[in-house]
Backbone bond lengths (Angstrom), bond angles and torsions (degrees), N, CA, C in turn:
res aa  C-N    CA-C-N  psi(-1)  N-CA   C-N-CA  omega(-1)  CA-C   N-CA-C  phi
1 X - - - 1.463 - - 1.521 109.73 -
2 X 1.327 118.02 -57.22 1.462 121.82 179.89 1.518 107.18 -93.17
3 X 1.347 116.29 114.05 1.437 120.73 -175.20 1.521 114.03 -89.95
4 X 1.316 116.83 -35.44 1.455 119.27 -176.85 1.527 108.79 -150.02
5 X 1.323 114.65 178.67 1.489 120.38 -177.38 1.512 110.42 -65.24
6 X 1.324 118.37 -35.79 1.475 119.71 179.92 1.528 112.78 -64.22
7 X 1.322 117.75 -40.11 1.447 120.01 179.51 1.552 110.49 -70.72
8 X 1.350 116.24 -31.02 1.481 118.90 174.23 1.522 110.31 -67.03
9 X 1.340 117.94 -41.15 1.448 121.60 176.32 1.532 110.29 -61.77
10 X 1.335 117.58 -40.72 1.457 119.33 177.93 1.512 112.08 -65.46
11 X 1.309 117.48 -43.11 1.448 122.45 177.37 1.541 110.17 -56.28
12 X 1.310 116.07 -49.09 1.459 120.98 -177.77 1.533 109.54 -63.41
13 X 1.334 117.32 -42.07 1.490 119.53 179.55 1.524 110.18 -62.29
14 X 1.329 118.23 -40.38 1.483 120.15 177.44 1.546 110.98 -66.97
15 X 1.310 117.27 -39.42 1.458 120.34 179.04 1.527 110.14 -63.04
16 X 1.315 117.01 -43.91 1.496 120.81 178.43 1.534 108.23 -60.99
17 X 1.314 117.72 -44.30 1.458 121.28 -178.20 1.517 111.27 -63.05
18 X 1.341 117.73 -49.88 1.440 120.77 -178.85 1.526 111.51 -66.15
19 X 1.293 119.23 -37.37 1.459 121.47 176.16 1.512 109.62 -60.88
20 X 1.331 116.70 -43.09 1.476 121.17 178.19 1.537 110.19 -60.44
21 X 1.303 118.47 -44.54 1.466 122.90 -178.15 1.524 108.53 -63.10
22 X 1.318 117.79 -47.65 1.452 121.91 -179.91 1.521 110.56 -63.24
23 X 1.335 119.05 -43.47 1.456 122.12 176.92 1.534 111.59 -60.38
24 X 1.300 116.74 -39.58 1.466 119.42 177.96 1.526 111.38 -62.98
25 X 1.339 115.60 -50.12 1.451 120.03 -179.19 1.535 112.11 -61.73
26 X 1.321 115.56 -47.55 1.470 118.99 -177.79 1.537 110.71 -68.38
27 X 1.342 116.29 -33.17 1.474 119.16 176.06 1.515 112.47 -64.45
28 X 1.335 116.67 -40.19 1.464 119.72 177.18 1.520 110.56 -66.70
29 X 1.329 117.20 -41.89 1.460 121.78 178.51 1.518 109.40 -61.91
30 X 1.331 118.66 -47.91 1.446 121.84 179.94 1.528 111.78 -62.80
31 X 1.314 115.70 -27.51 1.484 118.43 179.21 1.511 111.10 -73.95
32 X 1.341 116.59 -35.16 1.516 118.71 -176.25 1.496 112.41 -91.66
33 X 1.326 119.07 -9.39 1.476 121.31 176.70 1.486 110.22 -57.04
34 X 1.356 118.13 139.55 1.470 117.32 174.77 1.493 112.28 -58.82
35 X 1.315 116.91 137.58 1.449 122.00 -173.85 1.528 112.08 -80.38
36 X 1.304 111.22 159.02 1.479 119.44 175.24 1.498 114.65 62.36
37 X 1.301 114.86 -142.62 1.471 121.21 -176.63 1.502 114.19 -76.52
38 X 1.316 117.04 -12.81 1.484 119.58 -177.38 1.510 111.26 -59.21
39 X 1.293 117.40 -40.17 1.478 122.22 179.77 1.530 109.57 -63.01
40 X 1.329 116.03 -38.99 1.475 119.36 -178.86 1.517 111.15 -77.13
41 X 1.330 117.93 -39.70 1.466 121.20 -179.42 1.544 111.70 -65.52
42 X 1.332 115.25 -35.99 1.468 119.15 -178.13 1.529 112.24 -91.09
43 X 1.339 115.78 -0.95 1.485 120.18 -176.96 1.539 111.35 55.74
44 X 1.343 114.72 46.20 1.440 120.61 -176.76 1.499 111.13 -63.87
45 X 1.331 115.69 139.05 1.497 120.23 174.72 1.509 108.08 -153.94
46 X 1.324 113.15 157.28 1.444 121.47 176.91 1.527 106.25 -141.84
47 X 1.323 115.82 125.79 1.468 123.81 -176.85 1.523 110.56 56.03
48 X 1.301 116.94 35.18 1.479 122.61 178.50 1.498 115.92 81.22
49 X 1.332 118.19 -1.95 1.446 120.60 179.48 1.496 111.83 -109.80
50 X 1.339 114.34 136.44 1.466 119.67 177.87 1.546 111.53 -86.15
51 X 1.333 114.09 -175.86 1.463 119.84 -177.23 1.535 111.32 -58.00
52 X 1.312 116.94 -46.43 1.493 121.40 -177.25 1.540 109.97 -64.67
53 X 1.363 117.36 -42.94 1.456 118.70 -178.24 1.518 112.49 -66.51
54 X 1.356 117.93 -36.59 1.472 119.25 174.76 1.489 111.45 -64.18
55 X 1.322 116.46 -36.61 1.480 120.09 175.38 1.507 112.06 -61.88
56 X 1.359 116.48 -42.53 1.461 119.50 178.64 1.539 112.31 -65.08
57 X 1.313 116.15 -41.31 1.488 119.56 177.58 1.523 108.60 -60.07
58 X 1.295 117.28 -45.21 1.485 122.91 179.73 1.535 110.38 -60.40
59 X 1.330 116.87 -44.20 1.475 119.39 -179.47 1.522 111.68 -67.97
60 X 1.294 117.61 -40.67 1.519 121.37 -179.95 1.525 108.90 -61.78
61 X 1.316 117.21 -48.72 1.462 119.07 -178.06 1.501 111.73 -72.30
62 X 1.315 119.09 -23.80 1.440 121.99 172.05 1.508 110.42 -63.75
63 X 1.341 115.98 -43.39 1.465 119.62 176.02 1.536 112.58 -63.79
64 X 1.343 115.82 -43.22 1.458 121.46 176.97 1.517 110.09 -59.11
65 X 1.323 116.48 -44.70 1.439 122.79 -179.96 1.544 112.99 -60.74
66 X 1.345 115.90 -43.21 1.468 120.81 177.69 1.541 112.46 -63.68
67 X 1.274 115.59 -48.17 1.460 121.69 -177.44 1.541 109.94 -65.85
68 X 1.335 117.64 -50.87 1.451 119.36 -178.49 1.545 111.17 -68.84
69 X 1.343 116.94 -29.52 1.474 119.98 176.96 1.534 109.69 -65.44
70 X 1.308 114.90 -40.92 1.483 118.18 178.38 1.541 110.40 -67.67
71 X 1.322 118.10 -40.71 1.461 121.24 176.84 1.525 110.46 -64.89
72 X 1.333 116.92 -39.61 1.462 121.50 178.04 1.557 110.00 -59.92
73 X 1.319 116.11 -42.86 1.482 119.56 178.19 1.507 108.46 -65.06
74 X 1.349 118.30 -41.95 1.445 121.91 -178.20 1.536 110.77 -59.58
75 X 1.338 117.26 -48.38 1.451 121.60 -175.91 1.516 111.83 -75.67
76 X 1.303 119.57 -16.86 1.441 123.20 177.90 1.530 112.74 -113.14
77 X 1.320 116.17 26.32 1.474 120.54 -174.09 1.540 111.63 -63.94
78 X 1.374 115.52 -42.25 1.481 117.53 -177.23 1.532 112.05 -63.42
79 X 1.352 121.14 -46.48 1.431 118.58 177.42 1.535 112.17 -67.58
80 X 1.326 117.17 -32.59 1.472 120.32 178.58 1.557 108.82 -65.78
81 X 1.303 117.26 -45.43 1.451 121.39 179.74 1.518 111.23 -64.41
82 X 1.304 117.54 -38.87 1.474 120.80 178.43 1.526 109.23 -66.67
83 X 1.305 119.34 -40.26 1.462 122.63 177.88 1.530 109.86 -60.82
84 X 1.341 116.66 -47.26 1.435 119.06 -178.93 1.540 111.68 -64.65
85 X 1.348 116.23 -39.42 1.472 118.83 178.77 1.536 110.61 -62.70
86 X 1.321 117.31 -39.81 1.480 119.10 177.29 1.500 112.00 -64.58
87 X 1.311 118.09 -36.88 1.483 121.40 178.89 1.503 110.17 -66.87
88 X 1.320 117.99 -40.18 1.477 122.06 -178.02 1.546 107.42 -68.45
89 X 1.324 116.92 -43.71 1.467 120.24 178.92 1.521 111.76 -61.37
90 X 1.307 115.67 -34.63 1.496 121.17 177.59 1.498 110.98 -83.84
91 X 1.297 117.55 16.37 1.465 126.44 178.45 1.534 111.38 61.27
92 X 1.356 115.37 30.24 1.447 120.68 172.38 1.541 112.53 43.42
93 X 1.316 116.51 66.24 1.456 121.79 -177.99 1.540 109.66 -58.50
94 X 1.306 116.63 111.38 1.465 120.95 176.99 1.529 109.13 -85.03
95 X 1.282 114.53 107.91 1.464 118.73 -179.18 1.533 110.43 -76.93
96 X 1.310 115.29 162.38 1.449 121.42 178.66 1.556 109.82 -62.46
97 X 1.312 114.30 -34.86 1.484 118.29 179.87 1.521 111.77 -65.69
98 X 1.358 117.13 -38.51 1.448 119.93 179.68 1.523 110.71 -66.35
99 X 1.348 116.80 -44.49 1.437 120.15 179.56 1.539 110.19 -64.58
100 X 1.339 117.97 -43.07 1.440 121.16 177.71 1.510 112.46 -59.81
101 X 1.366 116.54 -43.33 1.459 119.06 179.90 1.504 112.49 -64.74
102 X 1.365 115.45 -36.72 1.489 117.55 176.83 1.509 111.71 -65.65
103 X 1.328 116.77 -40.69 1.468 119.98 179.97 1.530 112.43 -68.53
104 X 1.329 117.34 -34.95 1.441 121.44 -179.64 1.527 112.48 -72.37
105 X 1.316 117.13 -27.80 1.450 120.52 -177.99 1.529 114.04 -100.69
106 X 1.321 115.57 5.75 1.470 120.91 179.69 1.540 109.62 -70.32
107 X 1.332 117.83 124.52 1.454 121.56 -179.72 1.516 112.18 -102.33
108 X 1.282 119.75 9.10 1.465 120.93 -174.95 1.504 110.85 -93.87
109 X 1.291 117.78 38.33 1.459 122.41 178.15 1.504 112.51 -62.01
110 X 1.309 116.76 -177.99 1.491 118.70 -175.40 1.559 109.14 -64.17
111 X 1.303 112.62 134.72 1.462 118.27 179.92 1.514 108.45 -77.93
112 X 1.315 115.56 137.69 1.444 120.43 177.63 1.523 107.10 -108.16
113 X 1.290 114.83 129.80 1.463 121.79 -178.48 1.530 107.32 -97.57
114 X 1.298 114.80 125.47 1.484 119.19 177.82 1.540 108.74 -95.76
115 X 1.304 114.61 127.27 1.454 119.00 179.56 1.543 109.74 -117.69
116 X 1.325 114.76 146.83 1.455 117.56 178.47 1.468 110.93 -94.78
């Protein structure tokens, strides 16, 4: 099936891509599923899968995504290293978009203390 290193790289790239697509779809489905016991009381399902089954599909493809992502980085280490070296030589120009994205995704906001 796998004849050379290039076809293995292609296989891993496709696996990463498909895992990402499945994770996106299952993540959206898990987001819209009725919360709590409502899904269980109403016997909620979509495409024949219940809340728990959608969660399992999401977890399985999450594992596939992590493993194939690590393999993808391994097989593309030389181009990745070259890209990073070029960025460092160019003094790693931090664009406004990069800084804005970091600020928007920062989760270290003010801590709220709950008291009884």
